[in-house]
C-alpha positions as CSV (number, residue, x, y, z in Angstrom):
1,X,-0.1,-0.2,-0.3
2,X,3.1,2.2,0.9
3,X,6.0,3.3,-1.3
4,X,7.9,5.2,1.5
5,X,7.4,7.5,4.8
6,X,9.5,10.4,5.3
7,X,10.4,11.7,9.0
8,X,12.1,14.9,10.3
9,X,15.1,15.3,12.3
10,X,16.2,18.5,13.7
11,X,19.8,16.5,14.7
12,X,20.7,14.0,12.3
13,X,24.0,13.1,14.9
14,X,22.0,13.1,17.9
15,X,19.5,10.6,15.9
16,X,21.9,8.3,14.0
17,X,22.5,6.2,16.4
18,X,19.0,5.6,16.8
19,X,17.8,5.4,13.8
20,X,20.9,2.7,12.8
21,X,20.7,0.5,15.7
22,X,16.7,0.4,15.1
23,X,16.9,-0.2,11.2
24,X,19.4,-2.9,11.8
25,X,17.2,-5.0,14.4
26,X,14.6,-4.6,12.2
27,X,16.7,-6.0,9.2
28,X,16.4,-2.9,7.1
29,X,19.5,-2.0,4.7
30,X,21.3,1.9,4.1
31,X,19.8,2.4,0.3
32,X,22.0,5.8,0.6
33,X,22.9,8.5,2.8
34,X,22.2,12.5,2.3
35,X,23.6,15.3,4.3
36,X,21.7,15.5,7.2
37,X,19.8,12.1,6.7
38,X,19.9,8.5,5.3
39,X,17.3,6.4,3.4
40,X,16.5,2.7,4.7
41,X,15.0,0.1,2.5
42,X,15.6,-1.2,-1.5
43,X,14.7,1.0,-4.3
44,X,11.8,-0.6,-5.6
45,X,10.5,-1.5,-2.5
46,X,9.2,0.0,0.8
47,X,11.5,3.0,2.6
48,X,12.1,5.0,5.8
49,X,13.8,8.6,4.9
50,X,14.9,10.2,7.6
51,X,16.5,13.6,7.5
52,X,16.1,17.0,7.8
53,X,12.5,19.0,6.2
54,X,12.4,20.2,2.7
55,X,11.1,23.6,3.5
56,X,13.5,24.5,6.4
57,X,11.3,24.5,9.2
58,X,11.8,22.4,12.6
59,X,10.8,19.0,12.2
60,X,7.6,18.3,14.5
61,X,6.3,14.6,15.0
62,X,2.5,14.8,13.8
63,X,-0.1,14.3,16.9
64,X,-1.8,10.8,16.1
65,X,0.8,9.6,13.6
66,X,2.8,6.4,13.8
67,X,4.5,4.0,11.8
68,X,4.1,0.3,12.2
69,X,6.7,-1.9,10.9
70,X,5.8,-5.1,10.1
71,X,8.1,-8.0,11.0
72,X,8.6,-11.9,11.2
73,X,8.5,-12.5,14.6
74,X,8.2,-11.6,18.2
75,X,12.0,-11.7,18.8
76,X,11.9,-8.9,16.4
77,X,10.0,-7.0,18.3
78,X,12.1,-7.5,21.2
79,X,15.0,-6.6,19.3
80,X,13.5,-3.4,18.1
81,X,12.8,-2.0,21.3
82,X,15.9,-3.0,22.7
83,X,17.6,-1.1,20.2
84,X,15.6,2.1,20.5
85,X,16.2,2.1,23.9
86,X,19.9,1.5,24.0
87,X,20.1,4.3,21.4
88,X,18.2,7.2,22.7
89,X,14.5,6.1,22.0
90,X,11.8,6.4,24.7
91,X,9.5,3.7,25.3
92,X,5.5,4.2,24.8
93,X,4.9,0.8,24.7
94,X,6.8,-2.4,25.9
95,X,7.0,-5.8,23.9
96,X,4.1,-7.8,24.4
97,X,0.7,-9.1,23.4
98,X,-1.9,-7.0,22.2
99,X,-5.4,-9.1,22.2
100,X,-7.4,-6.3,21.9
101,X,-6.2,-6.2,18.6
102,X,-6.1,-9.5,18.1
103,X,-5.0,-13.0,19.4
104,X,-1.6,-13.2,18.1
105,X,-0.8,-9.2,17.8
106,X,2.7,-8.6,19.7
107,X,3.8,-5.1,19.3
108,X,6.2,-2.7,21.0
109,X,5.7,1.1,20.3
110,X,9.1,3.8,21.4
111,X,9.9,7.1,19.9
112,X,12.8,8.5,18.2
113,X,15.4,11.2,20.0
114,X,13.2,13.6,17.7
115,X,9.8,12.9,18.9
116,X,8.2,10.6,15.7
117,X,6.3,7.1,17.2
118,X,7.5,4.2,15.5
119,X,6.3,0.3,16.0
120,X,7.5,-2.9,15.4
121,X,4.7,-5.8,15.0
122,X,4.3,-9.6,14.5
123,X,1.3,-10.7,13.6
124,X,2.4,-14.9,14.3
125,X,0.8,-17.3,16.4
126,X,4.3,-18.4,17.8
127,X,4.9,-18.4,21.5
């Protein structure tokens, strides 16, 4: 459904360790680097761009907006959360089941150093 998402940062040097660790945990490769930012993903697949805003105004997280990355295992959800916490992220919901969505919904929520809300979610019934 989506080609890519773009998230702003006001301080790439501060945000870089977070994004490098989180995307490595999720298995998303670096597509290319640019001044003050980076792109993760595949050229013909889904991508995440992180960098300064195009209009030069300060980056601000959207109220009510979050990006959810689908992953293949609960272990990846756990690794995503641990990487975020160890690299300047803040907790918005520890890894765990959210059965109010469906019985196998396992997710974790974090914020990056700029306040963007991210999630990793696994829909597998693995135990």
